[in-house]
TIBADREN-66574 format. One line per 3 residues: number of its first residue (from 0); their letters; for each residue x, y, z of N, C-alpha, C, CB. Coordinates in Angstrom, 2 decimals. Glycine has a CB too. Layout:
BEGIN
NUM = a = X Y Z X Y Z X Y Z X Y Z; ... $
***
This chain:
BEGIN
0 = mse = 0.89 -1.24 -0.05 0.04 -0.01 0.09 0.91 1.25 0.05 -0.79 -0.05 1.43; 0.56 2.22 -0.91 1.49 3.38 -1.03 1.12 4.40 0.07 1.40 4.06 -2.49; 2.03 5.34 0.20 1.74 6.43 1.23 0.50 7.30 0.76 3.05 7.39 1.42 $
3 = qtd = 0.31 7.45 -0.50 -0.86 8.18 -0.97 -2.12 7.51 -0.69 -0.79 8.44 -2.38; -2.13 6.08 -0.80 -3.28 5.31 -0.48 -3.55 5.37 0.99 -3.11 3.89 -0.93; -2.48 5.38 1.82 -2.72 5.60 3.21 -3.38 6.91 3.55 -1.47 5.51 3.90 $
6 = yyl = -2.90 7.96 2.87 -3.48 9.27 3.06 -4.94 9.23 2.66 -2.71 10.33 2.25; -5.18 8.63 1.51 -6.55 8.54 1.07 -7.49 7.97 2.03 -6.63 7.79 -0.11; -7.10 6.80 2.61 -7.85 6.09 3.65 -7.97 6.87 4.94 -7.21 4.78 3.94 $
9 = qie = -6.95 7.57 5.35 -6.99 8.38 6.52 -7.96 9.59 6.35 -5.58 8.84 6.84; -7.86 10.18 5.29 -8.77 11.33 5.04 -10.19 10.80 4.97 -8.40 12.10 3.71; -10.42 9.76 4.23 -11.77 9.20 4.07 -12.40 8.91 5.39 -11.74 7.94 3.23 $
12 = stl = -11.56 8.27 6.32 -12.21 7.84 7.61 -12.38 9.07 8.52 -11.33 6.72 8.36; -11.52 10.05 8.47 -11.73 11.33 9.23 -13.00 12.06 8.73 -10.47 12.29 9.06; -13.15 12.11 7.47 -14.39 12.78 6.91 -15.63 12.03 7.28 -14.34 12.89 5.36 $
15 = ala = -15.55 10.63 7.30 -16.74 9.85 7.63 -17.12 10.01 9.11 -16.50 8.38 7.30; -16.10 10.08 9.99 -16.34 10.29 11.37 -17.12 11.65 11.65 -14.99 10.27 12.10; -16.76 12.62 10.86 -17.44 13.91 11.00 -18.81 14.07 10.25 -16.51 14.96 10.50 $
18 = gld = -19.12 13.00 9.55 -20.36 12.97 8.76 -20.22 13.80 7.48 -21.53 13.50 9.60; -18.99 13.80 6.94 -18.86 14.58 5.71 -18.47 13.54 4.54 -17.72 15.76 5.90; -19.33 12.58 4.43 -19.22 11.47 3.54 -19.33 11.97 2.07 -20.31 10.41 3.86 $
21 = alt = -19.96 13.07 1.83 -20.15 13.59 0.37 -18.87 14.11 -0.16 -21.24 14.75 0.25; -17.88 14.41 0.65 -16.58 14.81 0.20 -15.64 13.69 0.01 -16.02 15.74 1.11; -14.83 13.79 -1.03 -13.87 12.76 -1.28 -12.52 13.22 -0.80 -13.84 12.40 -2.75 $
24 = pse = -11.66 12.18 -0.49 -10.28 12.59 -0.13 -9.54 13.30 -1.23 -9.48 11.40 0.29; -9.79 12.91 -2.47 -9.17 13.63 -3.58 -9.59 15.06 -3.67 -9.48 12.96 -4.85; -10.85 15.36 -3.46 -11.32 16.70 -3.56 -10.70 17.53 -2.41 -12.87 16.75 -3.53 $
27 = vhg = -10.58 16.96 -1.21 -10.07 17.63 -0.01 -8.57 17.92 -0.32 -10.26 16.72 1.34; -7.81 16.98 -0.86 -6.43 17.19 -1.08 -6.24 18.29 -2.21 -5.74 15.83 -1.44; -7.06 18.17 -3.28 -6.96 19.21 -4.24 -7.23 20.60 -3.75 -7.85 18.91 -5.30 $
30 = tiv = -8.24 20.69 -2.83 -8.59 21.99 -2.14 -7.38 22.55 -1.46 -9.72 21.81 -1.09; -6.75 21.61 -0.74 -5.59 22.04 0.08 -4.44 22.61 -0.82 -5.05 20.82 0.94; -4.17 21.86 -1.90 -3.06 22.29 -2.77 -3.39 23.66 -3.51 -2.77 21.15 -3.82 $
33 = gai = -4.63 23.75 -3.83 -5.06 25.01 -4.44 -4.99 26.22 -3.41 -6.53 24.83 -5.00; -5.45 25.91 -2.21 -5.40 26.94 -1.20 -4.05 27.37 -0.78 -6.10 26.50 -0.05; -3.04 26.51 -0.92 -1.60 26.86 -0.68 -1.24 27.90 -1.71 -0.62 25.58 -0.78 $
36 = anh = -1.54 27.63 -2.99 -1.13 28.58 -4.04 -1.84 29.92 -3.78 -1.48 28.02 -5.50; -3.18 29.82 -3.48 -3.88 31.11 -3.21 -3.27 31.81 -2.05 -5.37 30.90 -2.95; -2.98 31.20 -0.99 -2.34 31.87 0.22 -1.05 32.50 -0.17 -2.09 30.86 1.39 $
39 = lrt = -0.23 31.83 -1.00 1.09 32.40 -1.42 0.84 33.66 -2.25 1.94 31.33 -2.25; -0.19 33.62 -3.14 -0.46 34.72 -4.00 -1.13 35.91 -3.37 -1.25 34.28 -5.07; -2.04 35.68 -2.37 -2.86 36.70 -1.75 -2.40 37.06 -0.42 -4.24 36.28 -1.67 $
42 = gmt = -1.68 36.16 0.33 -1.29 36.46 1.60 -2.38 36.15 2.66 -0.88 37.85 1.63; -3.53 35.69 2.20 -4.72 35.37 3.10 -4.65 33.98 3.50 -6.08 35.63 2.41; -4.61 33.68 4.82 -4.64 32.40 5.32 -6.02 31.76 5.18 -4.21 32.42 6.70 $
45 = pdl = -6.20 30.60 4.56 -7.45 30.05 4.41 -8.04 29.37 5.61 -7.38 29.19 3.37; -9.28 29.41 5.71 -10.05 28.64 6.79 -10.48 27.34 6.11 -11.39 29.49 7.38; -9.56 26.43 6.26 -9.69 25.14 5.47 -10.98 24.36 5.85 -8.42 24.21 5.73 $
48 = lkl = -11.37 24.50 7.07 -12.58 23.69 7.39 -13.83 24.35 6.68 -12.80 23.59 9.00; -13.90 25.67 6.64 -14.98 26.47 5.94 -14.81 26.15 4.43 -14.85 28.11 6.25; -13.58 25.97 3.95 -13.41 25.77 2.50 -14.08 24.44 2.08 -11.88 25.76 2.12 $
51 = iep = -13.85 23.44 2.83 -14.33 22.08 2.44 -15.79 21.88 2.76 -13.51 21.00 3.14; -16.27 22.58 3.89 -17.57 22.47 4.42 -18.04 23.76 4.95 -17.63 21.47 5.43; -18.59 24.64 4.06 -19.00 26.07 4.53 -19.93 26.04 5.78 -19.78 26.86 3.34 $
54 = gad = -20.72 25.09 5.97 -21.63 25.10 7.17 -21.04 24.51 8.44 -22.89 24.33 6.86; -19.76 24.08 8.35 -19.13 23.48 9.58 -18.84 24.56 10.61 -17.80 22.72 9.23; -19.11 24.19 11.90 -18.84 25.05 13.00 -17.59 24.46 13.67 -20.07 25.17 13.99 $
57 = and = -16.49 25.34 13.65 -15.20 24.90 14.20 -15.30 24.50 15.70 -14.16 26.02 14.02; -16.42 25.10 16.34 -16.59 24.79 17.78 -17.35 23.49 18.02 -17.32 25.93 18.49; -17.86 22.87 16.96 -18.47 21.52 17.05 -17.39 20.50 17.17 -19.36 21.21 15.82 $
60 = grf = -17.34 19.82 18.26 -16.32 18.81 18.46 -16.15 17.73 17.39 -16.58 18.17 19.68; -17.20 17.42 16.60 -17.01 16.39 15.64 -16.13 16.89 14.48 -18.37 15.90 15.14; -15.93 18.18 14.32 -15.06 18.64 13.27 -13.57 18.92 13.70 -15.65 19.87 12.69 $
63 = apv = -13.35 18.76 15.01 -11.98 18.98 15.52 -10.98 18.03 14.75 -11.92 18.71 17.11; -11.19 16.74 14.71 -10.27 15.84 13.97 -10.12 16.22 12.54 -10.72 14.42 14.06; -11.22 16.70 11.85 -11.13 17.11 10.43 -10.25 18.30 10.31 -12.49 17.42 9.85 $
66 = sem = -10.50 19.28 11.18 -9.70 20.54 11.13 -8.19 20.24 11.34 -10.21 21.56 12.25; -7.96 19.42 12.34 -6.55 18.97 12.65 -5.85 18.35 11.40 -6.56 17.91 13.83; -6.64 17.46 10.81 -6.20 16.72 9.64 -5.90 17.69 8.46 -7.28 15.68 9.24 $
69 = lye = -6.77 18.63 8.29 -6.70 19.56 7.14 -5.39 20.40 7.27 -8.00 20.52 7.10; -5.15 20.89 8.54 -4.00 21.81 8.73 -2.76 21.01 8.68 -4.07 22.59 10.06; -2.67 19.73 9.15 -1.56 18.86 9.02 -1.25 18.57 7.58 -1.80 17.61 9.76 $
72 = lyr = -2.25 18.22 6.76 -2.09 17.98 5.37 -1.65 19.26 4.64 -3.38 17.45 4.79; -2.12 20.42 5.06 -1.70 21.67 4.46 -0.21 21.94 4.78 -2.59 22.83 4.97; 0.22 21.70 6.09 1.58 21.93 6.40 2.52 20.96 5.59 1.77 21.77 7.91 $
75 = ets = 2.14 19.65 5.57 2.98 18.66 5.01 3.12 18.92 3.41 2.38 17.21 5.35; 2.03 19.33 2.79 1.98 19.58 1.40 2.72 20.87 1.08 0.56 19.63 0.94; 2.60 21.83 1.92 3.37 23.07 1.72 4.89 22.78 1.73 3.02 24.10 2.83 $
78 = evl = 5.30 22.03 2.72 6.70 21.62 2.82 7.23 20.96 1.57 6.86 20.70 3.97; 6.41 20.06 1.02 6.86 19.34 -0.15 6.93 20.27 -1.36 5.93 18.15 -0.44; 5.95 21.14 -1.52 5.98 22.11 -2.64 7.05 23.11 -2.48 4.68 22.82 -2.78 $
81 = fds = 7.40 23.58 -1.27 8.51 24.55 -1.15 9.82 23.92 -1.29 8.47 25.25 0.15; 9.99 22.65 -0.83 11.30 21.99 -0.87 11.73 21.59 -2.24 11.28 20.80 -0.01; 10.78 20.94 -2.97 11.24 20.49 -4.29 9.98 19.88 -5.01 12.47 19.39 -4.15 $
84 = keg = 10.25 19.41 -6.16 9.20 18.72 -6.95 9.13 17.24 -6.52 9.50 18.84 -8.50; 10.13 16.70 -5.86 10.18 15.34 -5.48 9.28 15.13 -4.28 11.60 14.91 -5.19; 8.53 14.04 -4.39 7.59 13.61 -3.35 6.14 14.15 -3.40 8.15 13.97 -2.07 $
87 = fel = 5.92 15.02 -4.29 4.55 15.61 -4.45 3.77 14.60 -5.27 4.57 17.07 -5.18; 2.67 14.12 -4.66 1.76 13.19 -5.36 0.30 13.67 -5.11 1.98 11.68 -4.84; -0.60 13.43 -6.05 -2.00 13.58 -5.76 -2.53 12.49 -4.94 -2.76 13.67 -6.97 $
90 = vlp = -3.50 12.83 -4.07 -4.19 11.83 -3.24 -5.41 11.35 -4.08 -4.65 12.46 -1.78; -5.30 10.21 -4.59 -6.34 9.65 -5.48 -6.71 8.24 -5.04 -5.86 9.64 -6.97; -7.83 7.71 -5.53 -8.15 6.33 -5.26 -6.99 5.43 -5.72 -9.47 5.94 -5.97 $
93 = ddd = -6.88 4.29 -5.01 -5.77 3.27 -5.38 -5.94 2.82 -6.77 -5.78 2.00 -4.44; -4.76 2.51 -7.35 -4.68 2.02 -8.74 -5.48 0.76 -8.92 -3.24 1.77 -9.14; -5.81 0.06 -7.92 -6.59 -1.19 -8.01 -8.09 -0.87 -7.95 -6.19 -2.18 -6.86 $
96 = apl = -8.48 0.38 -7.75 -9.90 0.72 -7.67 -10.45 0.68 -9.05 -10.14 2.11 -7.02; -11.78 0.49 -9.20 -12.41 0.51 -10.55 -12.09 1.80 -11.33 -13.94 0.37 -10.42; -11.99 1.67 -12.64 -11.64 2.78 -13.39 -12.49 4.03 -13.29 -11.59 2.38 -14.70 $
99 = qqr = -13.83 3.85 -13.15 -14.71 4.95 -13.00 -14.48 5.70 -11.61 -16.16 4.43 -13.12; -14.14 4.94 -10.58 -13.84 5.59 -9.29 -12.53 6.45 -9.37 -13.72 4.50 -8.17; -11.56 5.97 -10.20 -10.29 6.70 -10.34 -10.46 7.89 -11.18 -9.21 5.84 -10.91 $
102 = vdg = -11.38 7.84 -12.24 -11.66 8.97 -13.06 -12.44 9.97 -12.23 -12.42 8.57 -14.32; -13.35 9.54 -11.39 -14.09 10.49 -10.53 -13.12 11.11 -9.55 -15.26 9.78 -9.77; -12.19 10.37 -9.00 -11.20 10.89 -8.09 -10.36 12.03 -8.78 -10.27 9.73 -7.61 $
105 = las = -9.93 11.79 -9.95 -9.15 12.77 -10.71 -10.00 14.10 -10.94 -8.70 12.14 -12.10; -11.22 13.87 -11.37 -12.10 15.02 -11.55 -12.39 15.72 -10.27 -13.38 14.60 -12.18; -12.58 15.05 -9.17 -12.87 15.79 -7.94 -11.55 16.46 -7.38 -13.52 14.80 -6.86 $
108 = wsk = -10.43 15.82 -7.58 -9.18 16.46 -7.20 -9.08 17.88 -7.96 -7.92 15.48 -7.57; -9.35 17.87 -9.24 -9.23 19.05 -10.02 -10.30 20.03 -9.56 -9.34 18.74 -11.51; -11.45 19.67 -9.32 -12.53 20.48 -8.79 -12.07 21.14 -7.43 -13.82 19.59 -8.59 $
111 = gyl = -11.62 20.27 -6.59 -11.12 20.79 -5.26 -9.93 21.78 -5.43 -10.66 19.57 -4.34; -9.05 21.52 -6.33 -7.88 22.41 -6.58 -8.34 23.79 -7.00 -6.95 21.81 -7.66; -9.32 23.81 -7.95 -9.88 25.07 -8.41 -10.57 25.82 -7.30 -10.85 24.84 -9.54 $
114 = lgl = -11.27 25.05 -6.42 -11.96 25.70 -5.29 -10.99 26.36 -4.35 -12.79 24.69 -4.54; -9.91 25.63 -4.04 -8.90 26.15 -3.17 -8.10 27.36 -3.79 -7.96 25.00 -2.80; -7.83 27.24 -5.08 -7.13 28.22 -5.77 -7.86 29.59 -5.84 -6.84 27.72 -7.12 $
117 = lyn = -9.17 29.47 -6.04 -9.96 30.55 -6.33 -10.91 30.92 -5.16 -10.69 30.28 -7.55; -10.64 30.59 -3.89 -11.61 30.64 -2.85 -11.92 32.05 -2.44 -11.15 29.86 -1.68; -11.19 33.01 -2.72 -11.57 34.38 -2.41 -11.66 35.27 -3.64 -10.59 34.96 -1.45 $
120 = dlf = -12.14 36.44 -3.44 -12.16 37.33 -4.66 -10.97 38.13 -4.93 -13.24 38.25 -4.57; -9.92 37.79 -4.29 -8.63 38.51 -4.47 -7.79 37.96 -5.51 -7.87 38.51 -3.24; -8.26 36.87 -6.13 -7.45 36.11 -7.02 -8.29 35.50 -8.16 -6.72 35.04 -6.25 $
123 = sid = -7.85 35.54 -9.38 -8.58 34.88 -10.50 -7.56 34.19 -11.40 -9.43 35.91 -11.33; -8.13 33.35 -12.24 -7.31 32.54 -13.14 -6.52 33.55 -13.96 -8.19 31.55 -14.05; -7.10 34.64 -14.52 -6.33 35.51 -15.41 -5.20 36.22 -14.70 -7.24 36.51 -16.03 $
126 = qlp = -5.04 36.13 -13.41 -3.96 36.80 -12.74 -2.76 35.81 -12.59 -4.44 37.33 -11.35; -2.96 34.61 -13.06 -1.83 33.60 -13.04 -0.63 34.00 -13.92 -2.34 32.22 -13.50; 0.44 33.90 -13.55 1.60 34.29 -14.45 1.84 33.18 -15.43 2.94 34.56 -13.63 $
129 = esg = 2.56 33.49 -16.52 2.99 32.64 -17.56 1.79 31.83 -18.09 4.10 31.72 -17.06; 1.97 30.49 -18.25 0.94 29.71 -18.85 0.01 29.17 -17.80 1.53 28.61 -19.65; 0.00 29.68 -16.53 -0.79 29.19 -15.50 -2.25 29.31 -15.74 -0.46 29.84 -14.31 $
132 = aei = -2.71 30.36 -16.40 -4.15 30.56 -16.74 -4.59 29.36 -17.65 -4.39 32.02 -17.50; -3.77 29.04 -18.58 -4.14 27.92 -19.51 -4.27 26.53 -18.80 -3.07 27.82 -20.62; -3.33 26.41 -17.88 -3.34 25.10 -17.11 -4.61 25.13 -16.26 -2.00 24.92 -16.17 $
135 = ard = -4.95 26.21 -15.58 -6.17 26.24 -14.76 -7.41 26.00 -15.52 -6.30 27.53 -14.09; -7.47 26.57 -16.73 -8.60 26.34 -17.66 -8.75 24.87 -18.02 -8.42 27.16 -18.94; -7.54 24.28 -18.25 -7.61 22.86 -18.64 -8.14 22.07 -17.40 -6.15 22.31 -19.12 $
138 = mie = -7.79 22.55 -16.16 -8.18 21.84 -14.99 -9.81 21.96 -14.78 -7.35 22.42 -13.74; -10.37 22.98 -15.33 -11.82 23.13 -15.38 -12.47 22.01 -16.21 -12.19 24.50 -15.96; -11.85 21.80 -17.30 -12.31 20.64 -18.19 -12.13 19.34 -17.56 -11.58 20.60 -19.51 $
141 = ise = -10.96 19.12 -16.92 -10.68 17.84 -16.22 -11.66 17.57 -15.17 -9.32 17.83 -15.60; -12.06 18.68 -14.42 -12.98 18.53 -13.32 -14.36 18.02 -13.76 -13.13 19.84 -12.60; -14.58 17.99 -15.04 -15.88 17.47 -15.57 -15.65 16.20 -16.34 -16.60 18.52 -16.48 $
144 = ags = -14.43 15.56 -16.11 -14.12 14.37 -16.84 -15.00 13.12 -16.45 -12.65 14.08 -16.63; -15.19 12.29 -17.33 -15.90 10.99 -17.10 -15.19 9.98 -17.94 -17.46 11.05 -17.46; -15.43 8.72 -17.75 -14.85 7.73 -18.55 -15.55 7.65 -19.98 -14.94 6.40 -17.81 $
147 = gtd = -14.79 7.31 -20.92 -15.39 7.31 -22.37 -15.62 5.94 -22.72 -14.45 7.99 -23.47; -15.66 5.76 -24.08 -16.05 4.55 -24.66 -14.84 3.82 -25.26 -17.11 4.79 -25.69; -13.64 4.28 -25.06 -12.44 3.68 -25.57 -12.21 2.37 -24.83 -11.24 4.64 -25.41 $
150 = ser = -11.23 1.65 -25.23 -10.86 0.33 -24.58 -10.37 0.65 -23.15 -9.69 -0.48 -25.43; -10.40 -0.29 -22.31 -9.89 -0.06 -20.97 -8.35 0.37 -20.96 -10.11 -1.36 -20.13; -7.61 -0.23 -21.79 -6.27 0.04 -21.97 -6.02 1.54 -22.34 -5.75 -0.89 -22.99 $
153 = eee = -6.79 2.06 -23.29 -6.72 3.50 -23.69 -7.19 4.33 -22.59 -7.53 3.80 -24.93; -8.27 3.96 -21.86 -8.81 4.71 -20.79 -7.69 4.81 -19.69 -10.15 4.03 -20.27; -6.99 3.74 -19.32 -5.95 3.70 -18.40 -4.83 4.71 -18.76 -5.42 2.32 -18.32 $
156 = wal = -4.49 4.62 -19.99 -3.40 5.49 -20.50 -3.83 6.96 -20.36 -3.07 5.16 -22.01; -5.08 7.27 -20.75 -5.58 8.72 -20.64 -5.60 9.15 -19.20 -7.04 8.90 -21.25; -6.02 8.25 -18.34 -6.09 8.57 -16.97 -4.72 8.90 -16.36 -6.73 7.46 -16.24 $
159 = ael = -3.72 8.12 -16.73 -2.39 8.34 -16.31 -1.79 9.63 -16.81 -1.57 7.23 -16.72; -2.18 9.95 -18.05 -1.72 11.22 -18.65 -2.35 12.45 -17.89 -2.09 11.25 -20.19; -3.62 12.30 -17.62 -4.31 13.45 -16.94 -3.85 13.59 -15.50 -5.86 13.27 -16.98 $
162 = eey = -3.49 12.47 -14.86 -2.97 12.48 -13.50 -1.63 13.28 -13.44 -2.77 11.01 -13.01; -0.80 12.94 -14.40 0.50 13.56 -14.56 0.37 14.99 -14.94 1.31 12.83 -15.57; -0.62 15.30 -15.73 -0.78 16.76 -16.15 -1.24 17.55 -14.92 -1.84 16.93 -17.38 $
165 = lkv = -2.14 17.02 -14.10 -2.62 17.73 -12.89 -1.52 17.97 -11.87 -3.73 16.94 -12.23; -0.68 16.90 -11.80 0.42 16.92 -10.83 1.41 17.99 -11.18 1.12 15.58 -10.77; 1.80 17.92 -12.51 2.84 18.92 -12.96 2.22 20.33 -13.01 3.42 18.54 -14.43 $
168 = gsq = 0.95 20.37 -13.50 0.29 21.66 -13.73 0.14 22.40 -12.39 -1.12 21.45 -14.40; -0.26 21.73 -11.28 -0.42 22.34 -9.98 0.97 22.76 -9.45 -1.14 21.37 -9.00; 1.94 21.93 -9.72 3.31 22.31 -9.29 3.79 23.53 -10.04 4.31 21.13 -9.52 $
171 = lif = 3.50 23.66 -11.36 3.92 24.79 -12.17 3.16 26.02 -11.66 3.64 24.54 -13.70; 1.92 25.95 -11.43 1.23 27.09 -10.94 1.80 27.61 -9.60 -0.21 26.76 -10.79; 2.12 26.67 -8.74 2.72 27.06 -7.48 4.07 27.74 -7.78 2.90 25.81 -6.53 $
174 = efi = 4.93 27.22 -8.63 6.19 27.73 -8.91 6.05 29.08 -9.64 6.99 26.73 -9.70; 5.13 29.25 -10.48 4.98 30.59 -11.17 4.63 31.60 -10.12 3.86 30.57 -12.31; 3.66 31.29 -9.23 3.28 32.28 -8.19 4.49 32.56 -7.23 2.03 31.75 -7.37 $
177 = yse = 5.21 31.43 -6.84 6.36 31.58 -6.02 7.43 32.46 -6.49 6.90 30.37 -5.80; 7.75 32.18 -7.86 8.83 32.98 -8.46 8.35 34.45 -8.63 9.27 32.37 -9.86; 7.07 34.63 -8.95 6.52 35.99 -9.10 6.68 36.75 -7.70 4.96 35.93 -9.58 $
180 = raa = 6.37 36.04 -6.62 6.45 36.67 -5.27 7.88 36.89 -4.98 5.79 35.80 -4.16; 8.80 36.07 -5.34 10.18 36.24 -5.05 10.79 37.33 -5.83 10.90 35.02 -5.29; 10.26 37.57 -7.01 10.73 38.67 -7.90 10.29 40.05 -7.35 10.17 38.48 -9.36 $
183 = dap = 9.15 40.01 -6.67 8.57 41.27 -6.04 9.21 41.55 -4.73 7.04 41.15 -5.82; 9.96 40.68 -4.09 10.55 40.90 -2.78 11.57 41.95 -2.85 11.15 39.66 -2.22; 11.66 42.76 -1.87 12.69 43.81 -1.88 14.04 43.14 -1.66 12.43 44.91 -0.78 $
186 = tls = 15.06 43.79 -2.22 16.40 43.24 -1.98 17.21 44.23 -1.10 17.14 42.95 -3.35; 18.14 43.70 -0.34 18.94 44.51 0.53 20.05 45.11 -0.27 19.47 43.72 1.69; 20.19 46.38 -0.09 21.34 47.07 -0.87 22.43 47.36 0.16 20.86 48.50 -1.64 $
189 = q = 23.57 47.29 -0.35 24.80 47.48 0.50 25.34 48.90 0.43 25.92 46.50 0.06 $
***
């Protein structure tokens, strides 16, 4: 069992204990990754619990484990994104899951990412530097993905390509924003 499968199962059980069964671990992870990029761009710290469940009350004890899990996932994912490209993976259903479940997982990850990326009115897709806007628009299409009528082998290949595209695309958007922020930082003169 991979580390990402472990994450998937941990997120799934934490959501279920809080009665948030309608959310998928993939959507939650995508939301976290998008929120990290938004935070970097806008400087606004996201309320992760409200992002994934707008009606949740942080004072309701059943949401405490969810909130803790969200901020831990946020911290760990931020570290991976800031440190390097190595180790960043999307949290998706296991490769042994039925094809439709994996397609749905990819679509919900993309949907969550866009939600996190665009959660406030301080940031829009058109403000993304370089080719980031094009990548985000592609993610909109991916968020509506469904399995097609091709052979299972072709579907598997397409799914793998889309997964890699989302992984690299979200990293690139993060790096575009990070490099833009670094370029705007004041330098010390001697």
